[in-house]
Each structure stands twice: as C-alpha cells, then as structure tokens.
Backbone of each chain as nested JSON, in Angstrom:
{
  "chains": [
    {"id": "A", "residues": [
      {"number": 1, "name": "MET", "atoms": {"N": [-30.252, 2.601, -11.77], "CA": [-28.817, 2.302, -11.663], "C": [-28.536, 0.975, -12.337]}},
      {"number": 2, "name": "VAL", "atoms": {"N": [-27.34, 0.88, -12.861], "CA": [-26.919, -0.386, -13.468], "C": [-26.849, -1.439, -12.357]}},
      {"number": 3, "name": "PRO", "atoms": {"N": [-27.413, -2.626, -12.584], "CA": [-27.306, -3.646, -11.539], "C": [-25.861, -4.088, -11.384]}},
      {"number": 4, "name": "PRO", "atoms": {"N": [-25.462, -4.446, -10.173], "CA": [-24.071, -4.855, -9.977], "C": [-23.763, -6.126, -10.744]}},
      {"number": 5, "name": "VAL", "atoms": {"N": [-22.58, -6.186, -11.303], "CA": [-22.218, -7.309, -12.164], "C": [-21.748, -8.463, -11.29]}},
      {"number": 6, "name": "GLN", "atoms": {"N": [-22.033, -9.677, -11.72], "CA": [-21.607, -10.853, -10.96], "C": [-20.172, -11.17, -11.345]}},
      {"number": 7, "name": "VAL", "atoms": {"N": [-19.258, -10.959, -10.41], "CA": [-17.847, -11.176, -10.708], "C": [-17.572, -12.677, -10.684]}},
      {"number": 8, "name": "SER", "atoms": {"N": [-16.754, -13.138, -11.613], "CA": [-16.441, -14.565, -11.662], "C": [-15.674, -14.978, -10.415]}},
      {"number": 9, "name": "PRO", "atoms": {"N": [-15.91, -16.19, -9.921], "CA": [-15.238, -16.607, -8.671], "C": [-13.731, -16.643, -8.797]}},
      {"number": 10, "name": "LEU", "atoms": {"N": [-13.235, -16.925, -10.03], "CA": [-11.78, -16.939, -10.2], "C": [-11.2, -15.577, -9.877]}},
      {"number": 11, "name": "ILE", "atoms": {"N": [-11.845, -14.52, -10.398], "CA": [-11.322, -13.176, -10.159], "C": [-11.432, -12.815, -8.69]}},
      {"number": 12, "name": "LYS", "atoms": {"N": [-12.538, -13.233, -8.069], "CA": [-12.71, -12.896, -6.65], "C": [-11.638, -13.552, -5.811]}},
      {"number": 13, "name": "THR", "atoms": {"N": [-11.42, -14.871, -6.052], "CA": [-10.392, -15.558, -5.27], "C": [-9.034, -14.95, -5.544]}},
      {"number": 14, "name": "ALA", "atoms": {"N": [-8.763, -14.639, -6.819], "CA": [-7.454, -14.077, -7.15], "C": [-7.24, -12.762, -6.429]}},
      {"number": 15, "name": "ARG", "atoms": {"N": [-8.26, -11.897, -6.409], "CA": [-8.118, -10.603, -5.743], "C": [-7.807, -10.756, -4.28]}},
      {"number": 16, "name": "TRP", "atoms": {"N": [-8.661, -11.532, -3.592], "CA": [-8.507, -11.578, -2.145], "C": [-7.27, -12.359, -1.742]}},
      {"number": 17, "name": "SER", "atoms": {"N": [-6.877, -13.359, -2.538], "CA": [-5.634, -14.047, -2.187], "C": [-4.442, -13.147, -2.478]}},
      {"number": 18, "name": "ALA", "atoms": {"N": [-4.55, -12.295, -3.512], "CA": [-3.47, -11.333, -3.748], "C": [-3.363, -10.377, -2.576]}},
      {"number": 19, "name": "LEU", "atoms": {"N": [-4.517, -9.943, -2.04], "CA": [-4.502, -9.053, -0.874], "C": [-3.823, -9.726, 0.307]}},
      {"number": 20, "name": "LEU", "atoms": {"N": [-4.194, -10.996, 0.549], "CA": [-3.617, -11.719, 1.68], "C": [-2.121, -11.886, 1.517]}},
      {"number": 21, "name": "ILE", "atoms": {"N": [-1.704, -12.296, 0.288], "CA": [-0.285, -12.527, 0.058], "C": [0.486, -11.213, 0.216]}},
      {"number": 22, "name": "GLY", "atoms": {"N": [-0.097, -10.122, -0.306], "CA": [0.558, -8.827, -0.157], "C": [0.711, -8.438, 1.291]}},
      {"number": 23, "name": "LEU", "atoms": {"N": [-0.338, -8.677, 2.081], "CA": [-0.282, -8.37, 3.509], "C": [0.846, -9.127, 4.179]}},
      {"number": 24, "name": "LEU", "atoms": {"N": [0.894, -10.455, 3.919], "CA": [1.935, -11.261, 4.556], "C": [3.32, -10.827, 4.085]}},
      {"number": 25, "name": "TYR", "atoms": {"N": [3.44, -10.535, 2.778], "CA": [4.732, -10.128, 2.253], "C": [5.198, -8.825, 2.897]}},
      {"number": 26, "name": "GLY", "atoms": {"N": [4.247, -7.846, 2.993], "CA": [4.618, -6.57, 3.589], "C": [5.054, -6.746, 5.034]}},
      {"number": 27, "name": "LYS", "atoms": {"N": [4.303, -7.573, 5.769], "CA": [4.647, -7.758, 7.171], "C": [6.001, -8.429, 7.3]}},
      {"number": 28, "name": "GLN", "atoms": {"N": [6.245, -9.461, 6.476], "CA": [7.513, -10.184, 6.568], "C": [8.696, -9.284, 6.232]}},
      {"number": 29, "name": "ARG", "atoms": {"N": [8.523, -8.486, 5.153], "CA": [9.633, -7.651, 4.748], "C": [9.914, -6.575, 5.8]}},
      {"number": 30, "name": "TYR", "atoms": {"N": [8.857, -6.054, 6.402], "CA": [9.032, -5.07, 7.459], "C": [9.805, -5.668, 8.625]}},
      {"number": 31, "name": "ASP", "atoms": {"N": [9.398, -6.898, 9.02], "CA": [10.095, -7.534, 10.137], "C": [11.541, -7.843, 9.782]}},
      {"number": 32, "name": "TYR", "atoms": {"N": [11.803, -8.065, 8.494], "CA": [13.181, -8.338, 8.089], "C": [14.013, -7.065, 8.08]}},
      {"number": 33, "name": "LEU", "atoms": {"N": [13.424, -5.96, 7.628], "CA": [14.189, -4.725, 7.474], "C": [14.398, -3.998, 8.787]}},
      {"number": 34, "name": "LYS", "atoms": {"N": [13.494, -4.217, 9.766], "CA": [13.576, -3.43, 10.985], "C": [14.886, -3.621, 11.745]}},
      {"number": 35, "name": "PRO", "atoms": {"N": [15.317, -4.863, 12.046], "CA": [16.582, -4.979, 12.777], "C": [17.778, -4.492, 11.976]}},
      {"number": 36, "name": "ILE", "atoms": {"N": [17.713, -4.648, 10.648], "CA": [18.83, -4.154, 9.834], "C": [18.949, -2.645, 9.965]}},
      {"number": 37, "name": "ALA", "atoms": {"N": [17.809, -1.958, 9.942], "CA": [17.85, -0.501, 10.065], "C": [18.33, -0.087, 11.447]}},
      {"number": 38, "name": "ALA", "atoms": {"N": [17.9, -0.825, 12.495], "CA": [18.345, -0.488, 13.846], "C": [19.857, -0.663, 13.946]}},
      {"number": 39, "name": "GLU", "atoms": {"N": [20.378, -1.749, 13.338], "CA": [21.816, -1.989, 13.355], "C": [22.563, -0.864, 12.654]}},
      {"number": 40, "name": "GLU", "atoms": {"N": [22.03, -0.46, 11.497], "CA": [22.705, 0.616, 10.756], "C": [22.72, 1.904, 11.557]}},
      {"number": 41, "name": "ARG", "atoms": {"N": [21.604, 2.169, 12.247], "CA": [21.567, 3.389, 13.035], "C": [22.579, 3.343, 14.169]}},
      {"number": 42, "name": "ARG", "atoms": {"N": [22.719, 2.156, 14.769], "CA": [23.669, 2.026, 15.874], "C": [25.081, 2.268, 15.368]}},
      {"number": 43, "name": "ILE", "atoms": {"N": [25.404, 1.643, 14.218], "CA": [26.752, 1.807, 13.667], "C": [26.995, 3.261, 13.32]}},
      {"number": 44, "name": "GLU", "atoms": {"N": [25.958, 3.919, 12.752], "CA": [26.11, 5.322, 12.395], "C": [26.387, 6.159, 13.628]}},
      {"number": 45, "name": "GLU", "atoms": {"N": [25.678, 5.865, 14.731], "CA": [25.914, 6.584, 15.99], "C": [27.364, 6.451, 16.434]}},
      {"number": 46, "name": "GLU", "atoms": {"N": [27.849, 5.209, 16.424], "CA": [29.215, 4.997, 16.916], "C": [30.216, 5.726, 16.039]}},
      {"number": 47, "name": "GLU", "atoms": {"N": [30.027, 5.61, 14.71], "CA": [30.975, 6.272, 13.825], "C": [30.9, 7.776, 13.983]}},
      {"number": 48, "name": "LYS", "atoms": {"N": [29.691, 8.272, 14.244], "CA": [29.552, 9.714, 14.433], "C": [30.333, 10.149, 15.664]}},
      {"number": 49, "name": "LYS", "atoms": {"N": [30.211, 9.355, 16.732], "CA": [30.964, 9.713, 17.933], "C": [32.449, 9.753, 17.658]}},
      {"number": 50, "name": "LEU", "atoms": {"N": [32.94, 8.718, 16.958], "CA": [34.363, 8.66, 16.638], "C": [34.774, 9.856, 15.797]}},
      {"number": 51, "name": "ARG", "atoms": {"N": [33.936, 10.154, 14.778], "CA": [34.271, 11.259, 13.899], "C": [34.326, 12.567, 14.661]}},
      {"number": 52, "name": "GLU", "atoms": {"N": [33.332, 12.78, 15.554], "CA": [33.326, 14.047, 16.283], "C": [34.521, 14.151, 17.212]}},
      {"number": 53, "name": "GLU", "atoms": {"N": [34.893, 13.007, 17.819], "CA": [36.081, 13.003, 18.661], "C": [37.293, 13.424, 17.861]}},
      {"number": 54, "name": "ARG", "atoms": {"N": [37.431, 12.812, 16.657], "CA": [38.608, 13.128, 15.837], "C": [38.606, 14.59, 15.419]}},
      {"number": 55, "name": "GLU", "atoms": {"N": [37.407, 15.093, 15.076], "CA": [37.346, 16.493, 14.663], "C": [37.702, 17.412, 15.802]}},
      {"number": 56, "name": "ARG", "atoms": {"N": [37.268, 17.046, 17.001], "CA": [37.588, 17.876, 18.16], "C": [39.091, 17.939, 18.366]}},
      {"number": 57, "name": "ILE", "atoms": {"N": [39.711, 16.756, 18.294], "CA": [41.157, 16.713, 18.494], "C": [41.848, 17.529, 17.41]}},
      {"number": 58, "name": "TYR", "atoms": {"N": [41.369, 17.362, 16.167], "CA": [41.979, 18.077, 15.051], "C": [41.854, 19.578, 15.255]}},
      {"number": 59, "name": "LYS", "atoms": {"N": [40.664, 20.012, 15.693], "CA": [40.472, 21.445, 15.889], "C": [41.385, 21.963, 16.982]}},
      {"number": 60, "name": "GLN", "atoms": {"N": [41.474, 21.198, 18.067], "CA": [42.347, 21.641, 19.149], "C": [43.777, 21.779, 18.676]}},
      {"number": 61, "name": "LEU", "atoms": {"N": [44.226, 20.754, 17.927], "CA": [45.598, 20.806, 17.451], "C": [45.791, 21.987, 16.507]}},
      {"number": 62, "name": "SER", "atoms": {"N": [44.822, 22.199, 15.626], "CA": [45.011, 23.284, 14.661], "C": [44.983, 24.631, 15.358]}},
      {"number": 63, "name": "GLU", "atoms": {"N": [44.167, 24.745, 16.399], "CA": [44.174, 26.019, 17.119], "C": [45.491, 26.217, 17.841]}},
      {"number": 64, "name": "ALA", "atoms": {"N": [46.006, 25.087, 18.39], "CA": [47.279, 25.235, 19.107], "C": [48.402, 25.591, 18.161]}},
      {"number": 65, "name": "ASN", "atoms": {"N": [48.333, 25.095, 16.921], "CA": [49.423, 25.354, 15.996], "C": [49.303, 26.67, 15.265]}},
      {"number": 66, "name": "SER", "atoms": {"N": [48.138, 27.268, 15.333], "CA": [47.969, 28.475, 14.528], "C": [48.212, 29.717, 15.364]}},
      {"number": 67, "name": "ASP", "atoms": {"N": [49.264, 29.672, 16.167], "CA": [49.622, 30.863, 16.94], "C": [50.304, 31.874, 16.049]}},
      {"number": 68, "name": "THR", "atoms": {"N": [49.623, 32.909, 15.791], "CA": [50.286, 33.957, 15.003], "C": [50.109, 35.275, 15.735]}},
      {"number": 69, "name": "ILE", "atoms": {"N": [50.915, 36.231, 15.324], "CA": [50.771, 37.548, 15.949], "C": [49.573, 38.277, 15.376]}},
      {"number": 70, "name": "LEU", "atoms": {"N": [49.057, 37.731, 14.287], "CA": [47.94, 38.409, 13.625], "C": [46.581, 38.008, 14.226]}},
      {"number": 71, "name": "LYS", "atoms": {"N": [46.58, 37.35, 15.399], "CA": [45.291, 36.841, 15.895], "C": [44.362, 37.96, 16.318]}}
    ]},
    {"id": "B", "residues": [
      {"number": 1, "name": "MET", "atoms": {"N": [-7.854, 37.001, 16.594], "CA": [-7.341, 35.628, 16.434], "C": [-8.217, 34.646, 17.193]}},
      {"number": 2, "name": "ALA", "atoms": {"N": [-8.474, 35.01, 18.449], "CA": [-9.306, 34.113, 19.271], "C": [-10.723, 34.073, 18.725]}},
      {"number": 3, "name": "GLN", "atoms": {"N": [-11.196, 35.208, 18.226], "CA": [-12.554, 35.247, 17.659], "C": [-12.654, 34.392, 16.411]}},
      {"number": 4, "name": "ALA", "atoms": {"N": [-11.586, 34.45, 15.583], "CA": [-11.624, 33.641, 14.359], "C": [-11.658, 32.162, 14.698]}},
      {"number": 5, "name": "VAL", "atoms": {"N": [-10.86, 31.78, 15.71], "CA": [-10.847, 30.371, 16.119], "C": [-12.215, 29.969, 16.647]}},
      {"number": 6, "name": "GLN", "atoms": {"N": [-12.829, 30.886, 17.428], "CA": [-14.165, 30.567, 17.975], "C": [-15.182, 30.362, 16.872]}},
      {"number": 7, "name": "LYS", "atoms": {"N": [-15.105, 31.256, 15.873], "CA": [-16.07, 31.125, 14.773], "C": [-15.862, 29.822, 14.033]}},
      {"number": 8, "name": "LEU", "atoms": {"N": [-14.59, 29.442, 13.849], "CA": [-14.308, 28.192, 13.15], "C": [-14.852, 27.012, 13.933]}},
      {"number": 9, "name": "VAL", "atoms": {"N": [-14.59, 27.039, 15.255], "CA": [-15.053, 25.921, 16.092], "C": [-16.567, 25.826, 16.064]}},
      {"number": 10, "name": "ALA", "atoms": {"N": [-17.233, 26.989, 16.017], "CA": [-18.702, 26.963, 15.969], "C": [-19.192, 26.399, 14.653]}},
      {"number": 11, "name": "LYS", "atoms": {"N": [-18.352, 26.53, 13.608], "CA": [-18.794, 26.074, 12.289], "C": [-18.607, 24.576, 12.105]}},
      {"number": 12, "name": "VAL", "atoms": {"N": [-17.772, 23.943, 12.952], "CA": [-17.415, 22.537, 12.715], "C": [-18.634, 21.62, 12.645]}},
      {"number": 13, "name": "PRO", "atoms": {"N": [-19.629, 21.734, 13.563], "CA": [-20.769, 20.813, 13.455], "C": [-21.507, 20.95, 12.118]}},
      {"number": 14, "name": "THR", "atoms": {"N": [-21.643, 22.208, 11.619], "CA": [-22.322, 22.359, 10.325], "C": [-21.513, 21.679, 9.234]}},
      {"number": 15, "name": "LEU", "atoms": {"N": [-20.173, 21.852, 9.291], "CA": [-19.338, 21.231, 8.263], "C": [-19.473, 19.716, 8.303]}},
      {"number": 16, "name": "VAL", "atoms": {"N": [-19.434, 19.179, 9.542], "CA": [-19.549, 17.73, 9.67], "C": [-20.899, 17.265, 9.137]}},
      {"number": 17, "name": "GLY", "atoms": {"N": [-21.955, 18.032, 9.485], "CA": [-23.284, 17.669, 8.994], "C": [-23.352, 17.705, 7.477]}},
      {"number": 18, "name": "ALA", "atoms": {"N": [-22.732, 18.717, 6.9], "CA": [-22.744, 18.834, 5.435], "C": [-21.983, 17.684, 4.802]}},
      {"number": 19, "name": "ALA", "atoms": {"N": [-20.851, 17.315, 5.429], "CA": [-20.055, 16.198, 4.883], "C": [-20.867, 14.914, 4.924]}},
      {"number": 20, "name": "VAL", "atoms": {"N": [-21.576, 14.706, 6.051], "CA": [-22.361, 13.474, 6.183], "C": [-23.47, 13.449, 5.144]}},
      {"number": 21, "name": "THR", "atoms": {"N": [-24.172, 14.595, 4.972], "CA": [-25.26, 14.624, 3.983], "C": [-24.741, 14.405, 2.585]}},
      {"number": 22, "name": "TYR", "atoms": {"N": [-23.518, 14.886, 2.314], "CA": [-22.954, 14.705, 0.985], "C": [-22.588, 13.261, 0.742]}},
      {"number": 23, "name": "SER", "atoms": {"N": [-21.988, 12.638, 1.765], "CA": [-21.415, 11.32, 1.52], "C": [-22.425, 10.198, 1.679]}},
      {"number": 24, "name": "LYS", "atoms": {"N": [-23.554, 10.456, 2.346], "CA": [-24.484, 9.336, 2.603], "C": [-24.968, 8.643, 1.328]}},
      {"number": 25, "name": "PRO", "atoms": {"N": [-25.528, 9.392, 0.353], "CA": [-25.993, 8.673, -0.838], "C": [-24.858, 8.022, -1.606]}},
      {"number": 26, "name": "ARG", "atoms": {"N": [-23.703, 8.684, -1.639], "CA": [-22.576, 8.088, -2.362], "C": [-22.114, 6.815, -1.684]}},
      {"number": 27, "name": "LEU", "atoms": {"N": [-22.096, 6.857, -0.341], "CA": [-21.746, 5.641, 0.407], "C": [-22.748, 4.543, 0.108]}},
      {"number": 28, "name": "ALA", "atoms": {"N": [-24.037, 4.943, 0.011], "CA": [-25.075, 3.94, -0.258], "C": [-24.845, 3.283, -1.614]}},
      {"number": 29, "name": "THR", "atoms": {"N": [-24.517, 4.094, -2.641], "CA": [-24.252, 3.498, -3.966], "C": [-23.05, 2.599, -3.898]}},
      {"number": 30, "name": "PHE", "atoms": {"N": [-21.991, 3.074, -3.222], "CA": [-20.791, 2.258, -3.116], "C": [-21.121, 0.92, -2.457]}},
      {"number": 31, "name": "TRP", "atoms": {"N": [-21.88, 0.988, -1.364], "CA": [-22.208, -0.236, -0.648], "C": [-23.056, -1.156, -1.513]}},
      {"number": 32, "name": "TYR", "atoms": {"N": [-23.961, -0.547, -2.285], "CA": [-24.843, -1.321, -3.152], "C": [-24.051, -2.166, -4.144]}},
      {"number": 33, "name": "TYR", "atoms": {"N": [-22.972, -1.558, -4.706], "CA": [-22.165, -2.321, -5.652], "C": [-21.172, -3.217, -4.947]}},
      {"number": 34, "name": "ALA", "atoms": {"N": [-20.602, -2.709, -3.843], "CA": [-19.523, -3.461, -3.197], "C": [-20.047, -4.748, -2.581]}},
      {"number": 35, "name": "ARG", "atoms": {"N": [-21.317, -4.712, -2.128], "CA": [-21.84, -5.901, -1.469], "C": [-21.913, -7.083, -2.425]}},
      {"number": 36, "name": "VAL", "atoms": {"N": [-21.991, -6.823, -3.733], "CA": [-22.05, -7.927, -4.693], "C": [-20.704, -8.149, -5.357]}},
      {"number": 37, "name": "GLU", "atoms": {"N": [-19.983, -7.04, -5.638], "CA": [-18.806, -7.199, -6.484], "C": [-17.522, -7.393, -5.706]}},
      {"number": 38, "name": "LEU", "atoms": {"N": [-17.427, -6.797, -4.494], "CA": [-16.136, -6.806, -3.821], "C": [-16.067, -7.802, -2.678]}},
      {"number": 39, "name": "VAL", "atoms": {"N": [-17.117, -8.618, -2.494], "CA": [-17.075, -9.534, -1.353], "C": [-16.046, -10.616, -1.593]}},
      {"number": 40, "name": "PRO", "atoms": {"N": [-15.423, -11.121, -0.526], "CA": [-14.525, -12.256, -0.715], "C": [-15.32, -13.482, -1.155]}},
      {"number": 41, "name": "PRO", "atoms": {"N": [-14.655, -14.448, -1.812], "CA": [-15.381, -15.616, -2.316], "C": [-15.863, -16.491, -1.163]}},
      {"number": 42, "name": "SER", "atoms": {"N": [-17.103, -16.973, -1.263], "CA": [-17.608, -17.89, -0.25], "C": [-16.923, -19.238, -0.45]}},
      {"number": 43, "name": "PRO", "atoms": {"N": [-16.902, -20.093, 0.588], "CA": [-16.198, -21.38, 0.451], "C": [-16.741, -22.232, -0.696]}},
      {"number": 44, "name": "ALA", "atoms": {"N": [-18.0, -22.013, -1.081], "CA": [-18.546, -22.807, -2.186], "C": [-17.967, -22.368, -3.52]}},
      {"number": 45, "name": "GLU", "atoms": {"N": [-17.466, -21.124, -3.566], "CA": [-17.003, -20.619, -4.854], "C": [-15.568, -20.987, -5.139]}},
      {"number": 46, "name": "ILE", "atoms": {"N": [-14.85, -21.46, -4.12], "CA": [-13.425, -21.705, -4.338], "C": [-13.19, -22.851, -5.314]}},
      {"number": 47, "name": "PRO", "atoms": {"N": [-13.944, -23.993, -5.229], "CA": [-13.718, -25.021, -6.265], "C": [-14.018, -24.496, -7.665]}},
      {"number": 48, "name": "LYS", "atoms": {"N": [-15.021, -23.598, -7.767], "CA": [-15.295, -23.026, -9.081], "C": [-14.116, -22.214, -9.571]}},
      {"number": 49, "name": "ALA", "atoms": {"N": [-13.48, -21.511, -8.624], "CA": [-12.32, -20.714, -9.002], "C": [-11.185, -21.601, -9.469]}},
      {"number": 50, "name": "ILE", "atoms": {"N": [-10.99, -22.733, -8.732], "CA": [-9.914, -23.643, -9.116], "C": [-10.177, -24.214, -10.503]}},
      {"number": 51, "name": "SER", "atoms": {"N": [-11.455, -24.602, -10.765], "CA": [-11.758, -25.156, -12.088], "C": [-11.604, -24.094, -13.168]}},
      {"number": 52, "name": "GLY", "atoms": {"N": [-11.947, -22.861, -12.824], "CA": [-11.764, -21.784, -13.796], "C": [-10.303, -21.597, -14.138]}},
      {"number": 53, "name": "PHE", "atoms": {"N": [-9.451, -21.705, -13.105], "CA": [-8.021, -21.571, -13.33], "C": [-7.504, -22.712, -14.2]}},
      {"number": 54, "name": "GLN", "atoms": {"N": [-8.025, -23.933, -13.931], "CA": [-7.592, -25.074, -14.755], "C": [-8.036, -24.899, -16.211]}},
      {"number": 55, "name": "ASP", "atoms": {"N": [-9.247, -24.341, -16.396], "CA": [-9.708, -24.057, -17.76], "C": [-8.759, -23.123, -18.465]}},
      {"number": 56, "name": "LEU", "atoms": {"N": [-8.309, -22.129, -17.69], "CA": [-7.365, -21.165, -18.265], "C": [-6.083, -21.859, -18.707]}},
      {"number": 57, "name": "LEU", "atoms": {"N": [-5.576, -22.741, -17.827], "CA": [-4.344, -23.457, -18.167], "C": [-4.535, -24.316, -19.412]}},
      {"number": 58, "name": "LYS", "atoms": {"N": [-5.701, -25.024, -19.458], "CA": [-5.953, -25.892, -20.614], "C": [-6.058, -25.061, -21.882]}},
      {"number": 59, "name": "GLY", "atoms": {"N": [-6.705, -23.905, -21.748], "CA": [-6.811, -23.038, -22.903], "C": [-5.45, -22.578, -23.38]}},
      {"number": 60, "name": "PHE", "atoms": {"N": [-4.555, -22.321, -22.418], "CA": [-3.209, -21.912, -22.791], "C": [-2.479, -23.046, -23.485]}},
      {"number": 61, "name": "GLN", "atoms": {"N": [-2.632, -24.273, -22.937], "CA": [-1.911, -25.406, -23.519], "C": [-2.437, -25.737, -24.912]}},
      {"number": 62, "name": "SER", "atoms": {"N": [-3.766, -25.637, -25.093], "CA": [-4.33, -26.033, -26.384], "C": [-4.149, -24.953, -27.431]}},
      {"number": 63, "name": "GLY", "atoms": {"N": [-3.64, -23.78, -27.022], "CA": [-3.432, -22.728, -27.994], "C": [-4.664, -21.891, -28.266]}},
      {"number": 64, "name": "ARG", "atoms": {"N": [-5.747, -22.178, -27.496], "CA": [-6.968, -21.397, -27.719], "C": [-6.747, -19.94, -27.367]}},
      {"number": 65, "name": "LEU", "atoms": {"N": [-5.84, -19.713, -26.415], "CA": [-5.645, -18.336, -25.98], "C": [-5.045, -17.482, -27.075]}},
      {"number": 66, "name": "GLY", "atoms": {"N": [-4.414, -18.125, -28.07], "CA": [-3.875, -17.353, -29.173], "C": [-4.969, -16.775, -30.052]}},
      {"number": 67, "name": "GLN", "atoms": {"N": [-6.214, -17.266, -29.873], "CA": [-7.306, -16.809, -30.723], "C": [-8.052, -15.625, -30.138]}},
      {"number": 68, "name": "THR", "atoms": {"N": [-7.62, -15.153, -28.944], "CA": [-8.389, -14.048, -28.35], "C": [-8.203, -12.796, -29.179]}},
      {"number": 69, "name": "THR", "atoms": {"N": [-9.266, -12.036, -29.276], "CA": [-9.171, -10.766, -29.986], "C": [-8.359, -9.784, -29.16]}},
      {"number": 70, "name": "VAL", "atoms": {"N": [-7.869, -8.739, -29.83], "CA": [-7.082, -7.726, -29.132], "C": [-7.937, -7.067, -28.06]}},
      {"number": 71, "name": "ARG", "atoms": {"N": [-9.206, -6.865, -28.405], "CA": [-10.095, -6.21, -27.44], "C": [-10.224, -7.041, -26.171]}},
      {"number": 72, "name": "ASP", "atoms": {"N": [-10.443, -8.352, -26.364], "CA": [-10.558, -9.212, -25.191], "C": [-9.25, -9.273, -24.419]}},
      {"number": 73, "name": "ALA", "atoms": {"N": [-8.14, -9.286, -25.182], "CA": [-6.85, -9.363, -24.518], "C": [-6.613, -8.123, -23.672]}},
      {"number": 74, "name": "LEU", "atoms": {"N": [-6.975, -6.953, -24.212], "CA": [-6.803, -5.726, -23.432], "C": [-7.674, -5.742, -22.194]}},
      {"number": 75, "name": "ARG", "atoms": {"N": [-8.907, -6.211, -22.358], "CA": [-9.8, -6.266, -21.196], "C": [-9.258, -7.186, -20.131]}},
      {"number": 76, "name": "ASN", "atoms": {"N": [-8.786, -8.365, -20.551], "CA": [-8.24, -9.294, -19.573], "C": [-6.979, -8.743, -18.928]}},
      {"number": 77, "name": "GLY", "atoms": {"N": [-6.177, -8.026, -19.74], "CA": [-4.981, -7.412, -19.174], "C": [-5.325, -6.412, -18.104]}},
      {"number": 78, "name": "LEU", "atoms": {"N": [-6.394, -5.642, -18.343], "CA": [-6.828, -4.664, -17.348], "C": [-7.264, -5.356, -16.066]}},
      {"number": 79, "name": "VAL", "atoms": {"N": [-8.026, -6.442, -16.223], "CA": [-8.483, -7.175, -15.036], "C": [-7.294, -7.732, -14.276]}},
      {"number": 80, "name": "ALA", "atoms": {"N": [-6.308, -8.259, -15.021], "CA": [-5.133, -8.829, -14.354], "C": [-4.363, -7.75, -13.619]}},
      {"number": 81, "name": "THR", "atoms": {"N": [-4.263, -6.552, -14.24], "CA": [-3.573, -5.458, -13.556], "C": [-4.294, -5.087, -12.271]}},
      {"number": 82, "name": "GLU", "atoms": {"N": [-5.625, -5.09, -12.321], "CA": [-6.349, -4.753, -11.102], "C": [-6.089, -5.77, -10.012]}},
      {"number": 83, "name": "VAL", "atoms": {"N": [-6.048, -7.05, -10.37], "CA": [-5.767, -8.074, -9.365], "C": [-4.378, -7.861, -8.778]}},
      {"number": 84, "name": "LEU", "atoms": {"N": [-3.412, -7.48, -9.669], "CA": [-2.059, -7.232, -9.187], "C": [-2.029, -6.078, -8.202]}},
      {"number": 85, "name": "MET", "atoms": {"N": [-2.832, -5.027, -8.457], "CA": [-2.818, -3.884, -7.564], "C": [-3.294, -4.257, -6.173]}},
      {"number": 86, "name": "TRP", "atoms": {"N": [-4.176, -5.248, -6.059], "CA": [-4.614, -5.65, -4.723], "C": [-3.434, -6.179, -3.913]}},
      {"number": 87, "name": "PHE", "atoms": {"N": [-2.461, -6.794, -4.608], "CA": [-1.266, -7.255, -3.902], "C": [-0.55, -6.076, -3.257]}},
      {"number": 88, "name": "TYR", "atoms": {"N": [-0.404, -4.981, -4.021], "CA": [0.314, -3.838, -3.476], "C": [-0.455, -3.176, -2.359]}},
      {"number": 89, "name": "ILE", "atoms": {"N": [-1.81, -3.192, -2.468], "CA": [-2.59, -2.637, -1.361], "C": [-2.393, -3.478, -0.111]}},
      {"number": 90, "name": "GLY", "atoms": {"N": [-2.361, -4.825, -0.284], "CA": [-2.084, -5.683, 0.859], "C": [-0.725, -5.38, 1.453]}},
      {"number": 91, "name": "GLU", "atoms": {"N": [0.261, -5.101, 0.58], "CA": [1.593, -4.797, 1.094], "C": [1.571, -3.504, 1.888]}},
      {"number": 92, "name": "ILE", "atoms": {"N": [0.823, -2.506, 1.418], "CA": [0.709, -1.25, 2.159], "C": [0.134, -1.494, 3.537]}},
      {"number": 93, "name": "ILE", "atoms": {"N": [-0.895, -2.346, 3.606], "CA": [-1.502, -2.615, 4.905], "C": [-0.526, -3.359, 5.796]}},
      {"number": 94, "name": "GLY", "atoms": {"N": [0.254, -4.272, 5.185], "CA": [1.155, -5.086, 5.995], "C": [2.325, -4.298, 6.534]}},
      {"number": 95, "name": "LYS", "atoms": {"N": [2.799, -3.312, 5.752], "CA": [3.953, -2.588, 6.235], "C": [3.549, -1.322, 6.969]}},
      {"number": 96, "name": "ARG", "atoms": {"N": [2.221, -1.088, 7.117], "CA": [1.697, 0.037, 7.888], "C": [2.293, 1.365, 7.465]}},
      {"number": 97, "name": "GLY", "atoms": {"N": [2.358, 1.62, 6.186], "CA": [2.854, 2.894, 5.71], "C": [2.553, 2.937, 4.234]}},
      {"number": 98, "name": "ILE", "atoms": {"N": [2.333, 4.134, 3.708], "CA": [1.916, 4.181, 2.307], "C": [3.123, 4.124, 1.399]}},
      {"number": 99, "name": "VAL", "atoms": {"N": [4.115, 4.977, 1.68], "CA": [5.31, 4.975, 0.842], "C": [6.472, 4.51, 1.682]}},
      {"number": 100, "name": "GLY", "atoms": {"N": [7.084, 3.435, 1.32], "CA": [8.307, 3.03, 1.987], "C": [8.069, 2.367, 3.328]}},
      {"number": 101, "name": "TYR", "atoms": {"N": [9.078, 1.659, 3.781], "CA": [9.003, 0.953, 5.047], "C": [9.503, 1.856, 6.15]}},
      {"number": 102, "name": "ASP", "atoms": {"N": [8.714, 2.002, 7.191], "CA": [9.049, 2.947, 8.242], "C": [9.885, 2.259, 9.319]}},
      {"number": 103, "name": "VAL", "atoms": {"N": [11.13, 1.918, 8.953], "CA": [11.972, 1.243, 9.948], "C": [12.839, 2.276, 10.636]}}
    ]}
  ]
}
C-alpha cells in the first residue's frame, strides 16, 4: 500500500478550524432561525383561524341568500 | 406473510456478519490512512501552521505566487476547495440536519 502522506500543518489547521467554525456557524444560525420560525408559525395559525372564521360566515351568508325554488 | 418475515429475521445475523466481514479490511485501510492524514494538528504544529500562512502572505506580496504553474495552481485550488468543504460539513453537524435548517 502507498504509505500515508504527511499533510502540511497549515492544511491540517485550516481543515479543523474550518470544521470548528462551520459547527459554530451552523449552531448560531439555527438558534437564530428557530424563534423566527416559531413566530411565523404562530402568526400563520392566527391568520388561519381568522380566515376560516370569515369563510364560515361567508358560506353561511351565501347559503342564506341562495334560496331558490330550484334547490 | 408471517413466514416471509420469519425467514428475513432469521437471515439478519448472516447479513450483519457478511457486512462486518466486508467492511473490516476496508475500515482497516481507512484507519491506516486517517490516523496520519486526518488527525487534528497537535499543539506543536500550530506555530508551524502560522508560519506557513505567513509564508503564503509574503509570497503573495512579493508576487512569487504569480509564478506558479497552472498545474500547481489547480492542485492548490483543489486543496483549498477541500478545506472549504470541511466548513460545510461542520455546518451540517451544527445545524443537526443534512439539507436545510429544521426549525
């Protein structure tokens, strides 16, 4: 087998520090995005409730107004 | 249906054994290379890394880097890309998901 090559220390430090920085960056960005996503979900829930309420009212009104003999 | 499941369950130890026999020598080769090439730098190597980086900067300032052959430049570009990919692997580990942030 080919003997393993001796990697230069610059490359080794660069690799592992890139790994560390990536880890910290990923963790930080995740912690930043998590509350924003929770907030968006909450707002979406509330708007959905409002929308469904409005649709219900609209449907009721349209059913009440669509009295025809052809029902 | 139940018989097929039973036969499959009976086969699992053989499959696991076969997987282990297949992967053992490959794992050994991987370990053989990784123990020398992929280890993190020891504390004694960090000043060498810093001096290497300074050499790079001096080479850039003195214009020596303009003399690199295309072949060397491509090789160094490949090495730099590999170092960059380690950043993204670190990000994957940090955000605990492979594609996208699971918020």
